[in-house]
MARTI-923497 format. One record per atom (N, C-alpha, C): y, z, x. Coordinates in steps of 0.2 Angstrom, whole numbers, plus 5000, padded with zeros to 4 digits. Layout:
! residues N
YZX...
END
This chain:
! residues 697
499450005004500050005000500650005004500650045010501150055014501249985018500749955019500749885022501049835018500949845011501149795006501949805006502149865006502849875005503249855011502949865017503249845023503349765023502849735021502849655021503449635016503449665010503949645005504649665008504749715011505349735014505549685019505049665023505249615028505449545025505049525020505249465017505949465014506049525011506749525007507349525013507149555018507649555024507749485026507149455027507249385030507549335025507449345018507749305013508449315013508649385014509349395014509749365020509349365025509649335031509749265030509249235027509249155026509849145021509949185016510449175011511149175015511249235019511849245023512049185027511449155031511549105035511749035031511449025025511648975021512348975019512549035017513249045014513749025020513549055026514049045031514048975033513448935033513448865034513948825029513848845023514248815017514948825019515148895020515848915021516148875027515748865032515948835038516048755037515648725033515648655031516348645027516448695022517048685018517648695023517648735027518148755032518348695036517748665039517848605043518148545039517848535033518048475029518748485027518948535024519548545020520148575024519948625029520448665033520648625039520048605043520148575049519948495049519948475043519748405042520248355046520848365045521348315049521248315056521148375059521048385066520448345069519848355065519248325068519248255066519548235061519648155060520048125065520548155067520948135073520548125079520148175080519748175086519248115086518948105080518448055079518747985080519447985078519747915079519847905087519847955091519947945098519347935102518747935099518147925103517747875099517247855103516747805100517047735099516847705093516947645091517547635086517947585087518447575082518647505081518747485075519047415074519747415075520047375079520747365081521047295079521647295077521947235076522047185082521947125081522047075086522547035083523147035087523747005085523646925085523946895080523846825080524446795084524246735087524746695091525346675086525946685088526546675085526646595085526946565080527146495079527746485084527846415085528346395090528946385086529546385090530146375087530446315091530646255087530846195090531546175089531846135093532546115092532446055087533046015086533045965082532645905084532545895091532145845094531545855096531245915095530545935096530545975103531145995106531046035112530946105110530546135114530346205113530846255114531046295109531546355110531146415111530546425108530146485109529446465108529046495112528346485111527946545114527346545112526846605114526346575119526446595125526046575131525446625132524746595131524246645132524146665139524146725141523946755147523346795147523046805152522446845152522446905157522146955155521947015160521247015162521147015169520447005172520147075172519647085168519247145168518447125170518047175171517347165174516947215172516347195169515747245168515247235174515247275179514847265185514047285183513947315177513247335176512747285174513047225171512647185168512347125172512547125178512347065182511647085185511247035186510647035190510647065197510247105199510247135205510347085211509947035211509846985216510546945216510746925211511446885210511946935213511946995210512547045212512547055220512047065223511947085230512147025234511946965232512046905236512746865235513046885229513646845228514246895228514146955229514747005228515246995234515046975240515446965246515946905244515646845241516046785239516546805234516346845229516746855223517346905226517246955230517746995233518246955237517946905241518446865245518946825241518646795235519046755231519546795227519346855225519846905222520446915227520246935233520746955238521246895239520946835240521346775241521746755236521546765229521946745224522546795222522346855222522846905220523346925226523046915232523446935238523747005239523447055236523647115236523247165239522547155239522047195242521547155247521247195251520747155255520047145251519647105254519047085251518647145251518647185256518247255257518447295251519047305250519347345244518947325238518947265236518647235230517947255230517647235235516847245236516747325235517047365238516947435237517047465230517547435227517747455220517247435215517047375216516547345211515847385212515647395218514947425220514947505217515547535218515647605216515547605208515847555205515847555198515147545195514747505199514047485197513647545198513747585203513347645205513547695200514147705197514347755192514147735185513847675185513747645178514347635174514847615177515547605173515447535170515547525164515447465160516147425160516647445162517247415161517747435167518047395171518547405176519047345175519647365176520147305177520247295184520147235186520147215193520847205196521347185191521947175194522447175188523047205188523447215183523847145182523847105187524247045186523946995181524346965177524046925171524046855174523546815172523346745174523446705168523546635169523646585164522946555163522946505158522346475155522046435161522446405165522146355170521846405175522146455177521846505182521246535179521246555173520646585169520046535170520146465169519646415169519346415177519846425181519646425188519146485190519346535188519046605189518346605186518246565180517646565176517046535180517246495186516746455190516646495196516846555197516746595203516046625203515746645209515146675209515146735204514546755201514446805197514746795190515446775190515846765184515546705181515246655184515046595181514346605177514046665178513546685174513646695166514346705165514546715158514646785157514946805151515146875149514546915149513946895146513346935145512946945151512946895156512546905162512946915168513546895168514046895174514546955173514646975167515147035166515847015166516046955167516746935167517046945160517646975160518046995154518746965155518946915151519646895151519946915144520346965145520646985138521346945137521346915132521946875130522546915128523146905131523746935129524246875128524646875122525146825121525846855124526146805127526846825130527346775127527946795124528446755121528846725126528846655127529246625132529746585129530346585132530946545130531046495136530846425135530946375140531646375143532146385138532846375140533146445142532746495143533046555145533546585140534146605142534546635138534946585133534846525133535146475129535046495121535546515117535446525110535046595109535146645114534646695114534646735108535246755105535346795099535146755093535246695093535046645087534246645087533946635092533246635092532946705090533246755093533046825091532446845094532146905091531546935093531246975087530646995088530347045084529947095089530047155088529747205092529147235089528847285093528147315090528247345084528847365082528847405075529047355070529047285071529147235066529947235064530347265069531047255068531347205073531847175071532147125076532747085073532847025075533446995074533346915075533846875072533846805073533246765069533146705072532546665068531946695069531746735074531046765075530946815069531546855068531446905063531546875056532046825055532146805048531546765046531146725050530646685048529946715051529946785051529346815054528746805049528846805043528246795038527946725040528246675042527946615044527646615051528046635055527946635062527346685064527246735061526846795063526046775062525946735058525246715057524846775054524146765054523746815051523346855056523446915057523046955062522346955061521946965066521146975066520947045067520347055068520047115069519447115074519347165078518847165083518647235084517947245086517747305087517847325095518147385096518247415103517847475104517647485110517347555112517847585117517947655116518347695120517947705127518347695132517947715139518447765143518147775148518547825153519247805154519647855154520347835156520747825149520447835144520847815137520947745136520547705139520647625138520147605133520247555130519847525125519547455127518847455127518547385129518247355123518447285122518147255116517347245117517047255111516347245110516247185106515947135109515847065106515147065103515147095096514547105093514447055087514947005087514846955082515246975075515547035075515847055068516647035069516847005074517546995075517846945069518446965067518746915062519346885066519246825067519746785071520446785068520946785072521646785070521846715068522346705064522546635062523246625065523346575069524046565072524546555067525146575068525746565064526046495063526346485058526646415057527246405062527446345064527946325068528646315063529146325066529846315063530246265067530446215063530946165066531646175065532046195069532746205068533146145068533846155067534346105067534646105074534546155078534946165084534746105089535346075092535246025097535446055104534946045108534946085114535546065118535745995119536245975122536946005120537045995113537646025110537646105111537046135110537046205112537346225119537046185123537246195130538046185131538246135128539046115129539446175126539246195120539546245116539546315120538946335122538946395126539346395132539346345136539646335142540446345141540646305136541346305135541646375133541246405128541446475126541446525132540846525136540846565141541446565146541546495148542146485153542746515150542946505143543546535140543546605140542946645139542946715139543046745146542846705151542946735158543646725160543946665158544646645160545146695156544946715150545446755146545246835146544646845150544446915151544346945144544146905139544046935132543446975131543447005125542947055123542247015121542346975116541846935114542046865111541646825109541746765106541146725103541346685098540746645095541046575094540546525093540746455091540146435088540246395082539746355078539946285077539446245078539546175077539146155071539346115066538946105060539046025059538545995056538545925054538845925047539445885046539745885040539345875034539045815034538645795028538045835026537745855031537045895030537145965030537645995033537746065034537246095040536946055044536546075049536846105055536646165057537046195062536746165069537146135072536946095079536946145085537446195084537546235090537846305087537546365090537846425088537846475094538446495096538446535102538846605100538546655103538846725102538846765108539346775112539346805118539846865118539546925121539846985121539847015128540447045130540447075136539947135137539547135143539147185144539447255144539047315143539347375144539747385151539447365156539647375162540247325164540347275159540947235160540847175165540247165167540147115173540047045170539747035165539646975162539546975155539346915152539246905145538546895143538346925137537646905135537646905127537146875124537146865117536746925114537246975112536947035109537047045102537547015099537647025092537846955089537646945083537846875080538446875076539046875079539646875076539746825071539546765073539646705068539346715061538746745061538446755054538646825051538646875056538746945053539446975054539846945059540446985061541046975056541047025051541647025046542247045050542847005048543447015052544046985048544647015048545246985045545246915049545246855045545246795048545846765051546446795049547046775051547246705048547646665051547946605048547446555046546846555048546346505046546246505038546446565035546346575028546946535024547446515028548046485025547846415022547246395024546946335021546846345013546446405012546346425005546946435001547446465004548046485001548446414999548446375003548846305002548446264996547746274996547346234991547546264984547546334984547646374978548346354975548846344980549546334978549546254975549246214979549246144976548946134970548346174969547946164963548346194957548746244958549046284952549746264951550046234955550846224954550946144955551546124954551746064955552046054962551946094967552146094973552046034977552546004980552545944984552545964992552245924996552245935003552945935006553445895002554045885005554545935002554345984997554746034995554946085001555446115001555646165006555846225004555846275008556146345007556346375013556846425013557146455018556746515021556446515027556046565030556546615034557146605034557646645037557546655044557746715047557746735054557046755056556546745052555846765055555646825052556046865048555846925045555946925038555446955034555546955027555147015024555547055020555247115017554947105010554247125010553947135004553847205002554247224997554247294995554447335001553947385004554147425009553947405016553647345017553447315023553747255025553847245031554147185034553647135037553647075035553247025038553646985043553346955048553646925053553346855055553746805057553446745059553346755067552946705070552746715077553346685081553846645078554346615082554946665082555146695088555746735088556346695085556746735080557346705077557146665071556446655070556246615064556346545064556046515059556046435058556646415054556946455050557446435045557146395039557446335038557246295032556646255034556046255030555446225032555246185026554946125026554546095021553846135020553546115015552846145014552446125019552446055021552046035026552246065033552846075035553046105041552846175041552846215035552646285035551946285037551446245035550746245036550646225043550946175046550846145052551146195058551646235056551946275061551646345060551246355054550946425053551446475051551946465047552446515045552146565040552046625042551846675038552246685032552946695033553346705028553346645023553346585025553346535020552746535015552146545018551546545015551446605010551646655012551646725008552146715003552746695004553246694998553046644993552746584995552546534990551946564986551446594989550946624985551146684981551546724984551846784979552246754973552646704974553046674969552546644963551946614966551546584961551046624958550846674961550246724959550446794958551046814960551246884960551146914953551246884948551246914941550446914939550046874942549346874940548946854946548846904951548546894957547746884956547546904950546846884949546646814949547246774947547146704947547046674954547346704959547246684966546546704968546346764967545646774968545146734965545346704959544846654956544846594959545346574962545346514966544946524973544946584976544546594981543846594979543646614973542946614971542746534970543246494967543146424966542946394973543246414978543146384985542546414988542146464985541546494987541646544993542246574993542346624998542246694996542046714990541946784988541246804988540846754989540046774989539746754996539246784998538946765004538646695003538546655009538346585009537546585007537246635008536446635007536146595012536446615018536146585025535446605026535146565030534346575031534246635035534746655039534546715043534746775040534346825042534446895039535046925042535446965037536047005040536646965039536746915035537346885034537846935031538446935034539046975031539246955024539347015020539547005013540347005013540646955011541446945011541747015007542247035010542647095007543347065005543347054999543947024996544147074990544747104991544947154985545047114979544947154974545147134967545747174965546247144960546847184958546647244955546047254952545947324949545647374954545647354960545447404966545947454967545747514968546247564969546747554975546447524980546847504986547347444986547347414980547747354979548447384978548947344982549647364981550047304981550747314981551147254980551147214986550947234992550947194998550247164999549747184995549047154996549047074996549347044990549346974990549646934995550346954997550646925002550246925009549946985010549646985017548946955016548646955011547946925010548046845011548646815009548746745009548746725016548946765021548946745028548346775032547846805029547246825032547146895034547546935030547447015031547147045025546947105025546647135019546147105015545747065019545147035017544747015023544047015023543647005028543146955027543046905031542546855031542246845038541646805038541346795044541546725046541546705053541646645055541346585051540646595050540246545047540546535040540746585036541046575029541746535030542146545035542746505036542546435037542046425042541846355043541646325037541246355033541046315027541546295023542146325022542746305019543046235022543146245029543346185032542846125032542246135032541746085032541746055025541946095020541946065013542546015012543146035016543745985016543545925019543145925025542945865028542445825024542045865020541445835016541745815009542345785009542545765002542545814997542645874999542745934994542145964992541545944994540945974992540746024997540646084995540446145000539646144999539346145005538646145006538446205010537846235008537546285012537346275019537646305024537346295031536646305031536346265035535546265036535446265044534946305046534746305053534046295054533646295049532946285049532746225044532546175046532346115042531646115039531146135044530446125041530046185044529546205040529046245042528446205043528046205049527546155050526946195053526346155051525746175054525446115058525546115065525446055068525845995066525545945064526045885061526045885053525845935050525845945043526445985041526845965037527445995034527246045029527346115030527146165025527746175020528346175022528946185018529546145021529946115017530646085019531246115016531746125020532346155017532846105016533046085010533446035009534146055009534646015010535346025010535546045002535846105002536046134995536746134994537046114988537746114986537946184984538446214986538646284984539246264979539646224980540246204976540246134976540246094970540246024970540946004972541446034970542146024972542546084972542846094978543246154979543946144977544146084975544846064973544845994971545345964967545345894965545545854971545445784969545445734975546145734978546645744974547345734976547545794981547345854979547445914983547045904990546445874989546045864995546345815000546645764998547045715002547645745005547945795002548545825005548345875010547845915009547645965014547345935020547045875019546745845025547345815029547845795026548445775030548745835033548745895030549045955033548645975039548045975039547645995044547645945050547745875049547845835054548545845057549045865053549745875055549745935060549345985059549346045064549246025071548745975072548545945078549145895081549345855076549845805078550545835080550745875075551445905076551545975076551046015075551046085074550846135080550546185078550346235083549746215087549446165086548846145090548946075093549646065095549845995098549445995105549346045108549046045115548346015115548046005109547345975109547345905106547945885105547945815102547645765107547245715104546845665108547045595106547045555111547245485110546745445108546045465109545545425107545245435100545245495098545045515091545445575089545445585082545945635079545545695077545845755078545545815077545945845071545645875066546045905061545845985061546246025060546046095060546646145059546546205060547046255059546946315064547446335068547446395072547446455068547246515071547246575068547346635073547746685072547846735076547946795071547546845072547546905068547546975073548047015071548047085075547447125073547147155078546547195077546747265075546347295071546447365068546047415073546447465075546047525079546347585076545947635074546147695071546547685066546447635061546847625055547547595057547647575063548347545064548247475067548747425066548647365069548947375076548647335081548747345088549047275090549147265097549347205100548747175103548147185101547547155103547447105097547247045099547246985094546546955094546346935088545746905086545946825085545846785089546046715089545546665087545746615084545246565081545546495080545046445080545246385078544646355074544846325068544246295064544546225062544046175062544246115060543646065060543845995061543245945061543545885064543045845066543245785070542645735069542845665070543445635070543745645063544445655063544745665057544745615051544745545054544645495049544045485045543445505049542845495046542345555049542445615047542245675050541445675050541145695056540445705057540345775059540745805062540645875065541145925062541045985060541546035060541346085065541846125066541746175071542246235071542046295072542446355073542346385079542946415082542846455088543246515087542946575089543346635089543246675096543846695098543846735104544246795103543946855104544246925102544546955108545146975108545547015113545546985119545846925119546046895126546546925129546546935136547046965140547546915143548046945145548546895149549146875144549546825146550046805142549846755137549246725137549046685132548546715127548846735121548446775117548446745109548546685109548546655102548046605101547846595095547346545093547446475096548146455097548346385099548146375106548246435110548146425118547546465120547146495116546446525118545846485114545846485108545246465104545346385104545946355102545946285101545746245107545946265113545646225119544846225120544546275118543846275118543546225113543846225107543646175102543746105105544246095108544446025111543846015116543746055120543246045126542546025122542346065117541746055114541745985110542245975107542345905103542345845108542645855114542645805119541945785121541645835123540945825126540445795120540545825114540145795109540345725108540945705108541245635107540945595112540945615118540645575124539945565123539545605120538845595119538645555113539045565108538845535102539245465101538845415102539145345102539345325095538945355090539045335083539745345081540045395083540745415081541345385085541145335089541645305093541945245089542645235090542945185087542745115090542445065087542245005090542844975094542644955100543144925105543044845104543544805105543444735105542944715110542544665108542044645112542344605118542044625124542344585130542044515130542544475132542444405131542044375137541444395138540944365143540744305141540644255145540444185143539644185143539344165138538644165137538344095137538844045137538543975136538243955143537743915143537443885149537143935153537043915159536643965164537144015166537044075166537444135167537044185171537244225176536844275179536644325174536044355175535844405171536244475173536344485180536744535182537444515182537844545178538544515177539044555180538844615183539344655187538944695192539244715197538944755203539344755209539044775215539344775221539444705224540044685226540244615228539844585233539644625239539244595244538544585242538244625237537644615235537544545231538044545226538044485221538244415225538644425230538744365234538144335238537744385240537144375244536644345239536544375233536144345228536244275226536944265225537144195223537044145229537144165235536944115241536244105241535844155241535144145241534844105236535044115230534844075224535144005223535643995227536043925226536443925220536743975218537243975213537943965215538243915212538943905214539343965212539843995216540244055214540844045218541344085215542044085218542244165218542444185224542744255224543444265223543644295218544444295216544644365219544244405222544444465224544044495230544344535234544044565240543844635238543944665232543744725230542944735230542744805231542044815232541644795226541944815220541544805213541844755209541444705207541644645204541244635197541544595193541244575187541244495186540744465183540644395183541044365177541344305178541644265173541344195174541344155169541144085170541744035171541743995176542243945177541943885179541943835174541543775174540843785175540543755181539843765182539743825188540243865188540143915194540343985191540144035195540244105193540944125197541344155193542044175196541944255196541944285202541944355203542644385203542744425198543444465197543344535198543944565199543944645201543644685195543244725196543044775191543344845193543944855190544344915193543944985192543845015197543545085197544145135199544345175194544845225195544645295196544945335200544745405200544745445193544245485192544245525186544245485179544045425180544045375174543345355173543045345167542345315166542345245167541945225172541945155174541545105169541745045169541344995165540744975169540144995167539544985171539044935167539344905161538944855157538744795162538144775162537944715166537744735173537744795175537544815181536844835182536544835188535944865189535944935188535344975186535445045185535645085191535445055197535545085204536345085205536645035203537445035204537745075199537545075193537845115188537745185189537145205191537145285193537545305198537645255204538045275209538745285207539045235203539745245201539845305196539345315191539445365186539345435189538945445194538845515197539345525201539645475205540245495209540845515205540845505198541345525194541145595191540645625193540445685190540045685184539745625182539445625175538645635176538345655171537645665171537345605168536945565171536645495168535945505165535945485159535245475156535145405154534545375154534545305152533845295149533845235145533245215142533145145142532545115144532345045144532345025151532344955152532244925159532744865159532944855165533344795166534044815168534544775166535244795167535544835162536144865163536444905158536744855152536544875146536844835140537344875136537244945137537744985133537745055136538445085135538545145138538845185133538645255133538945295127539645315128539945325134540645345135540945275137541545265133541945205133542245205140542245145143542645135149543345145148543645185153544445195153544545265150544045305147544145375145544145415152544445475151544445525156543745545157543545545163542845565165542745645165542445675160542345745160541745765164541945805170541445815175540845865171540245845172539645885169539445855163539845805160539645785153539145735154538745715149538145675149538445605147538145555150538245485148537545445147537445415142536845385140536845305141536445275145536445205146535845175143535945115140535445075137535345015141534645005143534544945148534144895144534244835146533844785142533844715146
END
């Protein structure tokens, strides 16, 4: 009986212990799962196997002619699994592999690589990075043929880990416009604005964590391949971008300015052909593309807004360009604030046309105040009709939203309308101002600027961005004719006479606005020039802005306008389509006539003698041109003047290049034979560094 009780007691004790252990296990499980769950889940993530994202290759960004502006170049990191190779192959080929690694990377001896690989094999390490230097695809192909590596990944152990690097073939050209996207998916420019197209579709692959906290890919066949992003084709012209950026940078350095921007747009299509934004570095040493002032930079526009003011006046009143008013001694008081003209002593009596051409603040403000003072909302309505009160809906993220007061705004006062009419108390971006000037050039139709034309996958077009009309007409035909005359007059007779050109006409308007600092206007200026060319048949519109120029030249007429002129000159020189046709040179084509019609005198005389061609030399100059005289060739002077574009038509390419490059021109040609056409007209001033295109035939 005692034995029975003893057994029962022992069983009960054992059962109790088991129950206590079970309860403690359950309690511990609950604690681990719910109290310490996050901690252990995090640890689990840091060990063992894990599926990780494989970034897709980004699409390319192209210029308007197919030049690469940005592309992803595949690079590779060279790693190695020394444990998979056959013993015999490993021992017999390791010396050769080590020697090749040392020769290729040029950083360590062959002995170093041999010892490192052998030690890793002895320690059963399945992954080592042989060198941190990345290699390109051709180098990868070369390495794949090396001893041991040539056995393949599973038998040789070579691991080439692909890493994409974003490359810009034109370096800093259009840097901010092209933009970037960082690891957090933040960014700027086209890269960020079109990231949904460019980024592609990421893949997945299994990775194993190894010593040192690194992850090694496990090629187990479960990988999900990434899909390359789409390409985008922009409207940017590399040559015009280079011209624009160079002219802007030179002016910023000459005037020691804070920042500047310039935009060139095609009138009929709204295509942005060049856009440059340059800002002084923090150390003040040079300029870089840091912020997109053209698209995002809201600022008081200054006198360039007078175009909108004069359109509103001509639309709403019976004002004639010949009407006149007295601007007095250059000072006029609106309520409690005095407005001044830039000319000391004032302009006195001015016609409406002279008021605009000479940019009289007093004249424009008084006319606007007289016409709209009792109903300022009507003036705002005209600004709305001209498309100035809303963003353009530009394709790039971050476009500035116009800040234009309404009469019911609490900050509206008696001086708001007069000051608004000359470019203060409202803020617009340079691109929004340019859209207005482009509309005047485009027969009154305002179109939305466009910088990306196509989204593509290889040769297949996925999406096309068509030119869109924002305002079909910003004003009536008669008003348009008058304002075009005024804009041409600014350059011919007004504040921008310094950029008048004898070969083609420019139309535009200067602008100078005082900057505000700590709520007060300062003597630091925001200068600009907006316009289009050739004025008779506009093809391009352009705006140039330069902020805070130093020195005695601080106005739009002598800071921004010359940059516009330099850009326009170089574009005019490159684009033969906008040239005014010249009378055809009366070369004789009847009968037998030399194929080479111009060149170096001694060469042509020698050729004529050898071929038995009758010829007469009317000149002893080095460069001659052929004329027909009866049955002979008459060699006459082909005048070559310093700093003037020579006439090279009819010459061999060798002679043409010699003459043109001596004038500082960059020569490009197409075809074979003699020169039959040149893009820059003979007799023009030779702009050093500008491009000239020759057609051979």
